[in-house]
Structure formats: structure tokens, C-alpha cells
Legacy VTK file of the C-alpha trace (Angstrom):
# vtk DataFile Version 3.0
C-alpha trace
ASCII
DATASET POLYDATA
POINTS 687 float
129.062 76.487 91.279
131.358 79.511 90.679
129.802 81.615 87.863
132.002 82.994 85.077
132.023 86.826 85.636
131.477 88.890 81.768
133.853 91.344 80.678
132.669 94.702 81.278
129.905 96.093 78.574
129.239 92.698 77.276
126.045 90.203 78.675
126.626 86.880 80.512
126.854 84.981 76.702
129.335 87.329 75.519
127.419 89.366 73.295
127.364 93.370 74.131
125.467 94.814 76.618
122.310 96.693 75.389
121.664 98.597 78.932
118.447 97.994 78.811
116.244 96.115 81.261
115.298 92.310 80.863
112.947 91.628 78.160
112.927 95.301 76.809
113.534 95.883 73.086
117.531 95.793 72.538
118.486 99.054 70.697
120.811 98.596 66.901
124.509 97.970 66.973
126.508 100.976 66.668
128.441 101.710 63.935
131.603 100.948 65.229
130.487 97.933 66.884
129.456 96.535 63.107
132.756 98.231 61.714
134.763 96.176 64.882
132.971 92.574 63.744
132.000 92.488 66.959
129.617 89.368 67.762
130.981 88.053 64.317
131.483 84.161 64.315
135.108 83.018 64.768
136.549 79.834 63.251
139.219 77.498 64.683
142.518 76.658 62.331
141.970 73.826 59.938
138.558 74.253 60.079
135.148 74.940 57.406
133.121 77.938 57.987
129.892 76.107 58.402
128.696 74.340 61.813
129.191 70.507 61.460
126.477 67.886 63.050
128.557 67.510 66.404
128.492 71.564 67.038
124.752 71.540 66.052
124.345 68.984 68.810
126.562 70.881 71.222
124.570 74.504 70.443
121.250 72.318 70.840
122.379 70.920 74.377
123.036 74.034 75.875
120.967 75.305 78.838
119.220 78.170 77.504
118.374 76.355 74.081
117.989 72.681 75.944
115.067 74.149 78.041
113.458 76.097 75.103
113.085 73.107 72.886
112.558 70.521 75.246
108.971 70.931 76.308
107.962 71.288 73.199
108.899 68.346 72.473
107.614 66.789 75.176
104.248 68.563 75.275
104.565 67.498 71.051
104.845 63.351 71.922
101.892 63.668 74.556
99.890 65.296 72.251
100.234 62.842 69.418
100.087 59.875 71.729
96.921 61.389 73.590
94.927 62.581 70.105
93.414 58.985 68.841
92.383 58.211 72.524
90.307 61.312 72.852
86.522 59.514 72.929
84.633 62.019 71.350
81.521 59.344 70.471
81.299 58.612 73.714
80.821 62.180 75.483
78.242 62.974 78.375
77.388 64.980 81.076
81.322 66.890 80.934
81.994 66.849 76.985
85.244 66.432 75.882
86.455 66.993 79.548
86.495 63.804 80.856
87.545 62.169 77.278
90.385 63.620 77.222
92.892 61.521 78.039
95.843 62.724 80.920
98.822 62.871 78.449
96.499 65.636 77.027
96.312 67.846 79.958
100.107 67.202 80.920
101.180 68.182 77.215
99.139 71.250 78.332
100.910 71.832 81.648
104.010 71.542 80.047
103.853 73.611 77.318
102.453 76.525 80.265
105.928 75.807 82.214
107.553 76.052 78.355
106.666 79.396 77.828
107.182 80.647 80.935
111.181 79.561 80.462
110.613 81.187 77.154
109.993 84.871 78.846
113.491 85.107 80.406
114.304 85.326 76.802
111.498 87.178 75.397
113.198 90.764 74.485
116.490 88.778 73.014
114.763 85.709 71.165
111.101 86.408 70.821
110.440 83.626 68.256
110.227 81.308 71.701
107.346 82.764 73.218
105.941 83.357 69.515
105.974 79.482 69.104
104.879 78.476 72.010
101.558 80.714 71.309
101.179 78.687 68.448
101.827 75.609 70.019
99.037 75.708 72.454
96.603 77.343 70.193
97.623 73.937 67.944
97.078 72.100 70.993
93.883 73.186 72.170
91.724 73.784 69.405
93.304 71.541 66.970
91.463 67.849 68.192
87.745 68.521 66.692
89.492 69.629 63.102
91.721 66.434 62.904
89.138 63.924 64.654
85.079 64.759 63.715
83.787 63.280 60.936
81.062 66.066 60.752
80.856 69.580 61.266
81.386 70.867 64.665
78.775 73.551 65.823
75.166 73.657 64.341
75.669 77.498 63.659
78.630 76.475 61.657
77.038 73.885 60.014
74.450 76.860 59.528
76.693 79.250 57.796
77.910 75.986 55.488
74.361 76.352 54.267
74.579 79.559 53.294
77.710 79.583 51.517
76.396 76.578 49.709
73.064 78.731 48.668
75.443 81.429 47.693
77.373 79.299 45.202
74.426 77.551 43.892
72.631 80.622 42.800
75.823 83.327 42.679
73.896 86.298 44.383
71.537 87.690 47.495
68.563 89.148 47.414
68.609 91.308 50.256
64.682 91.787 50.366
63.757 88.055 50.282
61.975 87.508 53.304
63.099 84.058 54.746
62.532 82.296 58.188
64.203 81.854 61.505
65.988 84.960 60.389
67.850 83.956 57.783
66.725 87.016 55.810
69.623 88.741 57.210
72.504 86.829 55.529
71.170 88.140 52.051
71.603 91.571 54.052
75.072 91.007 55.374
76.749 88.576 52.851
80.571 89.688 52.716
81.793 86.956 54.706
80.426 84.311 52.869
80.795 85.948 49.673
84.646 85.508 51.070
83.802 81.828 51.381
82.107 80.901 48.118
85.340 82.801 45.941
87.273 80.324 48.359
85.672 77.244 47.382
85.914 78.097 44.052
89.509 79.459 43.791
90.461 75.634 45.775
87.971 73.768 43.661
86.419 72.155 46.304
82.388 71.249 46.448
81.954 73.172 49.604
83.449 74.907 52.620
83.016 71.346 54.999
86.942 70.357 54.483
88.182 73.216 55.992
85.259 74.627 58.378
86.720 72.846 61.093
90.192 74.788 61.358
88.493 78.259 61.384
89.636 78.375 65.187
93.244 77.362 64.307
93.393 79.861 60.903
91.908 82.861 63.003
93.397 82.516 66.151
97.168 82.656 64.226
96.092 85.416 62.093
95.394 87.360 65.495
98.553 87.158 66.639
101.004 89.402 64.823
97.861 91.777 65.167
97.507 91.492 68.879
101.447 91.983 69.087
101.320 95.185 67.106
98.703 96.170 69.553
100.617 95.231 72.677
103.476 96.617 70.676
102.475 100.355 71.188
102.143 100.926 74.690
104.921 98.753 75.776
108.668 97.774 75.063
108.857 94.639 77.065
108.235 91.501 75.369
107.801 89.845 78.365
104.520 91.891 79.147
103.824 91.321 75.202
103.652 87.528 75.088
102.075 87.145 78.302
99.547 89.589 77.028
98.676 87.281 74.235
99.277 84.198 76.136
96.340 85.014 78.452
94.184 86.686 75.332
94.537 83.484 73.895
93.039 81.200 77.041
90.814 83.749 77.904
88.816 83.732 74.591
86.551 81.250 75.358
83.402 82.971 74.429
83.412 80.792 70.873
82.754 82.952 68.610
85.819 81.823 66.858
84.181 79.057 64.532
83.533 79.919 60.852
81.320 82.945 61.493
80.784 86.584 60.446
81.640 87.671 64.246
84.679 85.859 64.232
86.310 87.335 60.631
84.781 90.953 61.516
86.590 90.707 64.981
89.797 90.406 63.091
89.368 93.651 60.631
88.595 95.444 64.324
91.474 94.586 65.556
93.108 95.488 62.537
91.819 98.831 62.670
92.400 99.384 66.055
95.949 98.360 65.564
95.978 101.249 62.345
94.383 103.892 64.822
96.363 103.569 67.788
99.607 103.895 66.087
99.237 105.842 62.953
96.414 108.315 63.822
98.378 110.403 66.962
97.493 113.806 66.595
100.451 116.394 66.512
101.008 117.882 69.918
98.960 115.639 71.944
101.335 113.452 74.106
102.091 115.997 76.574
103.827 115.378 79.611
103.760 111.485 78.418
107.201 112.563 76.716
108.799 112.157 80.268
109.496 109.147 80.428
109.452 110.041 84.401
106.000 109.827 84.508
105.705 106.487 82.463
106.251 102.842 83.854
109.751 101.623 82.863
108.461 99.132 80.819
105.873 101.472 78.934
106.769 102.108 75.410
107.161 106.105 73.624
104.447 107.397 72.628
104.051 107.231 68.938
105.468 109.827 67.007
102.275 112.281 65.761
101.455 111.829 62.053
100.444 114.839 59.671
97.130 115.296 58.541
98.382 113.978 55.040
99.634 110.691 56.600
95.891 110.497 58.296
94.135 110.355 55.142
96.483 107.737 54.025
95.952 105.110 56.789
92.252 106.335 56.463
92.383 105.691 52.864
93.798 102.070 54.657
91.104 101.390 56.803
88.731 102.642 54.862
88.193 99.135 53.085
88.450 97.101 56.571
85.828 99.128 57.749
83.580 98.588 55.157
84.180 95.209 55.102
83.581 94.773 58.472
79.942 96.545 57.943
79.266 94.115 55.046
80.176 91.246 57.035
78.235 91.952 60.583
75.593 93.620 62.467
77.164 94.059 65.641
80.948 95.007 65.196
80.626 98.031 63.207
78.413 99.626 66.551
81.166 98.201 68.549
84.196 99.822 66.226
82.304 103.246 66.321
81.965 102.288 70.026
85.750 101.807 70.415
86.409 105.496 67.986
84.078 107.242 70.091
85.915 105.750 73.441
89.159 107.526 72.412
88.195 110.329 71.214
88.369 111.268 74.643
92.418 111.346 74.968
93.739 114.369 72.848
96.401 111.663 71.338
93.693 110.100 69.061
90.864 112.019 69.064
89.998 111.998 65.351
86.918 113.164 64.746
86.901 112.708 61.179
87.519 108.730 61.157
84.620 108.362 63.371
82.287 110.391 60.908
83.859 108.553 58.519
82.911 104.707 60.091
79.550 106.383 61.389
78.739 106.986 58.151
79.956 103.446 56.409
77.175 102.070 59.205
74.979 103.985 58.307
74.821 104.089 54.807
74.875 99.956 54.907
72.297 99.541 57.352
70.212 101.586 55.227
70.289 100.405 52.266
71.553 96.517 52.038
70.640 95.972 55.966
67.474 98.344 55.662
64.988 95.159 56.596
66.762 93.666 59.628
67.677 97.367 60.610
64.315 99.054 60.896
62.787 95.498 62.089
65.845 96.131 65.361
64.993 99.476 65.852
61.064 98.606 66.196
62.109 96.443 69.036
64.372 98.403 71.050
61.343 100.766 72.995
61.366 97.203 74.691
64.493 96.635 75.774
66.841 100.066 75.858
67.495 101.198 79.814
66.568 97.341 80.966
70.237 96.455 82.085
69.077 93.381 83.792
67.424 91.838 80.833
70.109 92.851 78.491
73.430 91.739 80.608
71.945 88.290 81.427
73.487 85.240 79.368
70.986 83.122 77.648
67.553 84.173 76.630
65.615 81.178 78.775
66.367 78.797 81.590
69.403 78.190 83.773
72.192 75.180 82.423
71.315 71.908 83.854
73.412 69.481 84.378
77.144 69.457 85.900
78.569 70.296 82.191
76.386 73.113 81.718
76.728 74.229 85.203
80.309 73.755 85.505
80.448 76.056 81.904
78.729 78.756 83.741
80.802 79.050 87.066
84.579 78.221 84.471
82.946 81.463 82.765
82.091 83.636 85.953
85.597 82.403 87.530
87.401 83.597 84.369
85.939 86.882 83.888
86.445 87.865 87.708
90.076 86.616 87.816
91.187 88.556 84.712
89.005 91.502 86.016
90.499 91.699 89.357
94.219 91.269 87.424
93.558 93.821 85.149
91.954 96.565 88.193
95.180 95.502 89.859
97.544 96.490 87.608
95.389 99.879 86.611
96.198 100.696 90.559
99.770 99.632 91.400
100.970 100.549 87.548
99.798 103.777 87.323
102.466 105.194 84.917
101.706 101.960 82.629
97.885 103.066 82.853
98.299 106.867 82.009
100.904 105.462 78.856
98.252 102.838 77.683
94.989 104.900 78.358
93.959 104.609 74.832
93.600 100.774 75.215
91.983 100.909 78.660
88.965 103.099 77.227
88.874 100.869 74.365
88.474 97.527 76.888
85.588 99.897 78.379
84.177 101.294 75.265
81.572 98.497 74.787
80.104 98.624 78.197
77.124 101.209 77.405
75.744 98.506 75.257
74.291 96.804 77.956
72.108 99.805 78.204
70.745 98.756 74.383
69.273 95.324 74.051
70.510 92.016 75.128
71.028 90.813 71.606
69.599 87.408 71.681
70.918 86.723 75.222
74.433 87.171 73.703
75.323 90.411 74.924
77.222 90.009 77.383
79.562 87.384 76.051
79.838 89.963 73.148
81.029 93.142 75.566
83.329 90.663 77.254
84.944 89.684 73.505
85.359 92.977 72.502
86.661 94.198 75.830
89.172 91.165 75.771
92.433 92.704 74.070
92.301 95.318 76.869
91.425 93.650 79.637
94.403 90.922 78.669
96.879 93.424 78.747
96.632 94.712 81.718
95.973 91.404 83.624
99.583 90.243 81.982
101.233 93.978 83.480
99.340 92.512 86.952
101.855 89.592 86.585
104.888 90.258 84.686
106.486 92.584 86.938
108.427 95.793 85.968
112.424 95.708 84.642
113.277 98.509 86.130
112.416 100.686 89.201
113.852 100.804 92.735
115.905 97.893 94.230
112.780 96.994 96.736
110.229 97.228 94.540
111.637 95.348 91.813
112.184 92.304 94.523
108.517 92.461 95.772
107.273 92.410 92.369
110.200 89.721 91.431
108.780 87.589 94.843
105.084 88.498 93.625
105.488 87.167 89.479
107.687 83.909 91.147
104.268 82.751 92.599
101.554 84.582 90.558
102.645 84.234 87.271
103.343 80.299 87.302
99.382 80.063 88.898
97.880 82.102 86.217
99.800 80.325 83.968
98.358 76.801 85.239
94.523 78.490 85.956
94.415 79.749 82.226
93.996 76.342 80.768
91.696 74.972 83.732
89.387 77.769 83.224
89.375 77.571 79.046
88.862 74.040 78.675
85.438 73.935 80.386
84.188 76.829 78.938
85.189 75.817 75.390
84.911 72.147 75.663
82.480 71.520 78.974
79.297 71.577 76.294
80.817 69.339 73.474
78.234 66.892 73.220
75.988 69.385 72.245
78.410 70.273 68.949
79.455 67.368 68.011
77.049 64.687 65.856
77.622 62.178 64.346
77.484 61.293 60.374
74.539 59.326 60.997
71.758 61.960 62.265
73.111 64.417 59.727
71.997 62.080 57.427
68.636 61.900 59.216
68.013 64.594 59.074
68.880 65.594 55.389
66.426 62.608 54.507
63.787 64.610 56.374
64.221 67.674 54.567
64.097 65.997 51.269
61.137 63.688 51.950
59.225 67.069 52.267
57.684 69.132 49.620
58.917 72.848 48.975
57.000 75.207 51.332
56.717 72.845 53.983
56.559 73.535 57.830
59.912 72.099 59.651
59.477 71.817 63.410
61.859 71.148 65.264
62.134 71.291 69.569
65.948 73.669 68.844
67.802 75.103 66.152
71.083 73.735 67.569
71.797 70.046 65.708
73.571 69.661 62.256
71.846 70.472 58.714
68.902 72.313 60.718
69.017 74.970 58.677
69.869 72.285 54.991
67.881 73.892 51.945
66.780 76.601 54.036
65.233 78.721 51.485
62.786 76.003 50.490
60.995 75.466 53.816
59.804 77.553 56.962
61.434 76.582 60.383
59.541 76.424 63.796
61.859 75.828 66.899
59.241 75.512 69.293
61.388 75.450 72.479
63.536 78.691 71.714
60.753 80.845 73.895
60.605 81.598 77.651
60.626 78.715 79.862
56.941 79.284 81.479
55.404 78.877 77.633
57.712 75.709 77.244
56.070 74.259 80.823
52.658 74.940 79.375
53.396 73.217 76.049
54.249 69.972 78.075
50.903 69.565 79.448
50.062 68.964 75.896
52.795 68.896 73.245
50.476 67.193 70.473
47.969 69.633 70.439
50.493 72.627 71.025
52.551 72.020 68.007
48.845 71.010 65.973
47.127 74.253 66.756
50.362 76.099 65.477
50.448 73.963 62.057
48.290 76.185 59.568
44.846 74.146 57.723
46.787 72.085 54.647
50.386 72.768 55.084
52.241 70.255 54.846
54.644 69.704 58.082
57.083 67.708 59.376
58.740 67.566 62.819
62.316 66.381 63.108
63.642 65.326 66.797
67.461 63.977 67.115
69.574 63.128 70.360
71.701 66.332 69.642
68.574 68.641 70.397
67.457 66.749 73.662
71.253 67.595 75.035
70.750 70.951 73.697
67.001 71.889 75.514
68.178 69.950 78.810
71.583 71.998 79.116
70.437 74.968 78.304
67.336 74.889 80.737
64.857 75.157 77.810
62.611 71.748 78.928
62.682 69.956 82.126
65.154 66.867 82.339
62.599 64.444 81.142
61.130 67.017 78.916
61.722 66.050 75.834
61.857 62.244 76.289
57.874 63.229 77.396
57.448 65.485 74.267
58.957 62.682 72.183
56.207 59.824 73.686
53.418 62.120 73.310
54.146 63.173 69.586
54.647 59.172 69.268
50.904 58.383 70.500
49.092 61.363 69.373
47.073 61.023 66.477
47.948 64.249 64.712
51.473 62.901 64.004
52.557 59.649 62.240
56.146 58.232 62.727
57.754 58.358 59.124
61.207 57.135 60.206
62.615 56.382 63.918
66.592 54.952 64.928
69.175 55.657 67.165
70.062 59.155 65.564
66.403 60.616 65.681
62.515 60.701 65.138
61.129 61.866 62.204
57.236 62.565 62.335
54.838 63.934 59.827
51.729 65.933 60.804
48.317 64.241 59.820
45.650 66.603 58.215
43.278 64.501 58.782
43.306 63.595 62.506
42.674 67.112 63.337
40.454 68.408 65.745
39.298 71.827 66.198
39.881 73.600 69.586
39.993 77.124 69.650
41.045 76.945 73.329
44.466 75.358 72.320
47.363 77.911 73.386
48.815 77.651 70.284
45.812 79.225 68.469
47.289 82.274 67.695
50.716 80.910 66.251
49.394 79.057 63.180
51.757 79.280 60.684
50.924 80.348 57.587
52.926 81.545 54.548
56.022 83.412 54.581
54.741 84.374 58.317
57.658 82.014 60.172
55.318 81.902 63.096
56.209 81.301 66.974
60.025 80.914 65.115
60.025 84.805 64.839
58.532 86.171 68.465
61.590 84.920 70.726
63.685 87.599 69.986
66.797 85.654 69.016
67.139 85.850 65.529
68.632 89.247 65.405
72.198 87.882 65.528
72.564 85.570 62.884
75.668 84.004 64.052
74.962 83.873 67.681
75.409 80.507 69.729
73.201 78.918 71.816
74.253 79.382 75.350
LINES 1 688
687 0 1 2 3 4 5 6 7 8 9 10 11 12 13 14 15 16 17 18 19 20 21 22 23 24 25 26 27 28 29 30 31 32 33 34 35 36 37 38 39 40 41 42 43 44 45 46 47 48 49 50 51 52 53 54 55 56 57 58 59 60 61 62 63 64 65 66 67 68 69 70 71 72 73 74 75 76 77 78 79 80 81 82 83 84 85 86 87 88 89 90 91 92 93 94 95 96 97 98 99 100 101 102 103 104 105 106 107 108 109 110 111 112 113 114 115 116 117 118 119 120 121 122 123 124 125 126 127 128 129 130 131 132 133 134 135 136 137 138 139 140 141 142 143 144 145 146 147 148 149 150 151 152 153 154 155 156 157 158 159 160 161 162 163 164 165 166 167 168 169 170 171 172 173 174 175 176 177 178 179 180 181 182 183 184 185 186 187 188 189 190 191 192 193 194 195 196 197 198 199 200 201 202 203 204 205 206 207 208 209 210 211 212 213 214 215 216 217 218 219 220 221 222 223 224 225 226 227 228 229 230 231 232 233 234 235 236 237 238 239 240 241 242 243 244 245 246 247 248 249 250 251 252 253 254 255 256 257 258 259 260 261 262 263 264 265 266 267 268 269 270 271 272 273 274 275 276 277 278 279 280 281 282 283 284 285 286 287 288 289 290 291 292 293 294 295 296 297 298 299 300 301 302 303 304 305 306 307 308 309 310 311 312 313 314 315 316 317 318 319 320 321 322 323 324 325 326 327 328 329 330 331 332 333 334 335 336 337 338 339 340 341 342 343 344 345 346 347 348 349 350 351 352 353 354 355 356 357 358 359 360 361 362 363 364 365 366 367 368 369 370 371 372 373 374 375 376 377 378 379 380 381 382 383 384 385 386 387 388 389 390 391 392 393 394 395 396 397 398 399 400 401 402 403 404 405 406 407 408 409 410 411 412 413 414 415 416 417 418 419 420 421 422 423 424 425 426 427 428 429 430 431 432 433 434 435 436 437 438 439 440 441 442 443 444 445 446 447 448 449 450 451 452 453 454 455 456 457 458 459 460 461 462 463 464 465 466 467 468 469 470 471 472 473 474 475 476 477 478 479 480 481 482 483 484 485 486 487 488 489 490 491 492 493 494 495 496 497 498 499 500 501 502 503 504 505 506 507 508 509 510 511 512 513 514 515 516 517 518 519 520 521 522 523 524 525 526 527 528 529 530 531 532 533 534 535 536 537 538 539 540 541 542 543 544 545 546 547 548 549 550 551 552 553 554 555 556 557 558 559 560 561 562 563 564 565 566 567 568 569 570 571 572 573 574 575 576 577 578 579 580 581 582 583 584 585 586 587 588 589 590 591 592 593 594 595 596 597 598 599 600 601 602 603 604 605 606 607 608 609 610 611 612 613 614 615 616 617 618 619 620 621 622 623 624 625 626 627 628 629 630 631 632 633 634 635 636 637 638 639 640 641 642 643 644 645 646 647 648 649 650 651 652 653 654 655 656 657 658 659 660 661 662 663 664 665 666 667 668 669 670 671 672 673 674 675 676 677 678 679 680 681 682 683 684 685 686
């Protein structure tokens, strides 16, 4: 087919040429061009000034526009058709992975292909990659919000109870001791106070109506912040949107639910964006002002800011930093580590900003968070320097079953692939790495925290999460070729990208889905199970001890300030194996004399304890059978949704040789629940 040759000074579409590489932001129109009316619409004689329906159809069928909107329409049709056919009520070993219809997977593949096509016009029509990013976010994370009849994820249910208590009491009590680490929510109440205010403002009964939509809301809010960060270091819109796409699909950690971590992470990214763009010291760019030392896709270093401008920027960011400190324990530490890493560059050596951030953190820790802060300091002597223990995933056994094992494999694969791509870009695109050195340092900043503690078995996931913005950027740089350079380099880069980029876009959903939905049977519970749990709590008198195999079940913290809790398998696996030799005797010895106690066992607990390796495959069934036939406990309620047992005080037999004698729960002592070290993170998901 013969191609139309554009006239000099124009592009193929007839628009004025910008003389910039593809994907690079075009410059503004010249005054002469604007005055001459270049690009103004021309109308045929006898026709009105506005386009008619026929013109709109013709425009939509033009190849460039047609292949931009067609994948969206096809994917939307496939996804909508598949949604009511997702068998979430009958999940097995693989969670939702084998419950999603083929059409659901096809919709994701079509969206990935459409995003790839949209990158060709990323510089001139950035709204198309943006639309695909938002659509993919909704396609991946909206099914639970639209389908589930209960709160997804036990920890989200826990946070719902915290909001409910705050609404009921209207205040927090940071010195109040509550079992299960729940005191920390009164010591870092910022996120929950915001949600309580939203509930009252909208006149709804609680957070349940919107709680499952949190992953989508947080994801959408992060998009413009990520674009600001990435645009600081590149003018290539293809690289920007590919980095955003990778970030979305590599963010499988599961901290996007309604939790202080997700909220404070959004604020962390906002502070980082402000620092990178508006805290540039005068005279610090040096040789980076020389474009020959940079990658063709590199953006110019942001203009330096005066001391007064930095003071204004600090006044803007200080409330964000304070909100981070009021909401979460770990994120302020990550923020300080990131700002410290940025001080290694002359460009962002802002000692004053680092000092202000550190002072805000210390003041909060020594006032509102004093109790938990001092308790955490007391445990550091056992964890500092223990890199192997601090970097392990979880705190007990290995994942058990095909679903959890697949999740672990997918997690490792995603980390290795992203890390490999990022290292490749740093080595091969040194000019880009030189210009984006602050982002590289920010990605590495959380790593030293492996030497501090394990954060309840979650440090590995949190280091990955806070390093992800930089890792995603450099991984994208390995896939998106430079838009300029020598002819040979351009040919090689483009040939590589034709293969590597489509493969990566297909592999990302393949890695995300097992990581995010492979253990979904632990995250969803039917309404009947929730109602059984709440009936059990309502049956127990205030001050009673509630026993359960794990806290990873819905409504586990229902009216949490009225009861003590003992999640008796949340400990090291050898102790659980010892417990299984005589479950009834073990639990009986752990209950103080005269203390009313109830045991709640549900199907969700069985899936969690087995999948996380806390108990062997038949361990939960053996535990249940032993408690049912024991004289120490009597059945109060039993059905398909679970079992409720009441401790029988009259059947107690004194036996000083019982392993759990040392753990008798009395008064405000949370007993064995406080010995696991898993409560330092009040919004840590069980992994």
C-alpha cells in the first residue's frame, strides 16, 4: 500500500511537527503558528460549524481511534458477561483462580493488548493509557466489591469494628490495655477518625457499605501521584504509563484494603512527589544539566528552589507527614529512611526536612504511641541483626496446599522478574539511572530495616511495597526502548521491545492473579458464618475469654473492648504440634479458674490455619473432634458455619504437668495471644 508522504514540517496526521522523539511531551505551539490558525478546523461550504453524527462515526472508525476504543469495548463486554458467573461461593484450593470464567481472563488479555496499542500515542493522547490503567484496576479488583455479601478480608472486618467503636464512644484511650494488640488503634487513630467522620458525613451506619471498594479508591488516587513522580525523571510518556501499569500489577502485597497502611502509603507517595519536585537545592544538578550525559528519555532536572520556596513546600507537606504519623507505626520510619537516602544526593540534601520528619515521628511515639513504642523497643534486643528471621515471610509454618503454594511461587517469581528488569535497566541505561538516581535510592531505602525486626513476619512484604515505585520505573525502562540514540541502538532496542514488552504485559496479570486471589477462600466468609460468630460473642458475658484457632476470620474482633482473646495456634509450629496431642487439656490449662470462656471454630479458621501452615492438614479436624468429646467443653451451637463451645468449669481437673499451665489467662492479661510477636502491626494481614 502506498503511504501518503507528509508535507515538510508536519506529522503523518497533518499536525505541526514537534521534532521530538515518539512518546516525548511535545512543546507548546509557537505564537506564529497560533496566529496563522494552524490546526484550526475547516468546514466545507454549506455545512454547519459542528460535526454531525456521520462525522462522529467516521472519526471513531479511523484506525488510530478505532484501535484505541475497540479493546475497551470488547474487554468491558467480556468482563460484564463473566461477572455473574464467578463462583465465589464455592471456592476450593485455588481461591478464585479456578472460579473465574475464561471470559474474565480474556478481558484482561484484551485490556493488556489495548494498553500496548495506546502506548503508540502516549505522548499525544495520554488519556488512552490512563483509561486503560483505570479500567484494568477496576477489572482486577471490583469483583469482590460487586459480588461479596460480606466484608472481604478478616483484617478489614477488624478495622470495621474499630471504626464502630470510635463512632460509639467518640474518643480514643491511648493508655487503655486491650488484648490482641488492639490498644495500638487508640494510639494511632488518624485513619479511623477520618473514616468515622466520613460515616457521619454521609449518614450511613458504618464502614461496611464502602469497605470492599477501598482497593479501587486507593488505586485511583495513587495514579496521579505516580505520574508526578515518574514525570520528574522522564519526558517519555510511554515510560511513564508503562511504569504505572507495572506498579498496579506488581502491587500484590494486599495492603490496599481499608487499612492504615494503604492510606498512609498514599500519603507517603504524595510527600515523596513533593520532595522530588520542589526540594531541589540550588547549584546541585551540576553535570546533569548537560543533556549529553543523560538518556534521551530523561527529563531535565527540576529547577532549583529557594529557601523560601522550600519553606512553603515544607508547610504544605508537614500536615501530610503528621497524618502519616497519626495513622500508622511503620510508614513514618519508611519515610525517614527514604528522606535519609535522598540526602545522599546533593540534589535533595534537605537535612531540615529530615529533621522535621524525625521530630514529628518521635513526638508522636513518645506521647500518643508511648505504650506500644516502649514495648517494641524492649523486643529489639532479640531481633536486631537477625537478618534471616527478619526477612522470613510469616511467623510460623510454610504455606500448605496447592493454592497457598502457588501464591508463594508467584510472589517469588514477581520479585525476581521485577528485580531482574530493574537491574538490567540500571546497567544498560546508565544515563537514565544517573538522572533518576533519587528514585533508585528511594527504592533501596527500606532494605536496612531487615536488620531491625521482622514486623510480625511482614517486613519482607513492606520492604517490597515501599521499594515498588522505583522498581516499577526501572523495570519499565528495561521494556520501553529509548526514543532517540544511534540508528543501530534504536533498531536493537525496538526489536527487543517488540518481544519483551508484550510478554511482560501478559506475564504481569499471570503473576498478579495468583498472588492476589490464590488464597481468596481465606478472605471471603458467608453471612451465616459472621452471624454465628456474633451470636457467640453476644452470648458471652463482658470480660469473658474468647478462644479461636486464629484471628483470621470475620468478626473476630466484634465488640473487642468487651472481651479478652486467645488465638491459640498463632505461635511457632512445634508448640502447635505439642498442643494437638491434647487440645482440650492444653486449652483448659490456659483458662484461669472462674473465668467464663468460649471457643469459636469456623470453616474460615480451618482454611487459614491449614493454608498458612499453622496446623497440619488434618490438624483442625483433630482439634475440633477432641474439643467436642472433652468434658472440659460443651457444645453451644454447631452447624455448617461453625462450632461454638463453652468451657465447663466444673469439669476442670488440676494437672500441673499440662504444658499450658504457665499461660493461664487472668484479668487484663492477654495470655498466649501476646507471646507471638504478631501484634506489633495492627493492620498486618496473615500471610
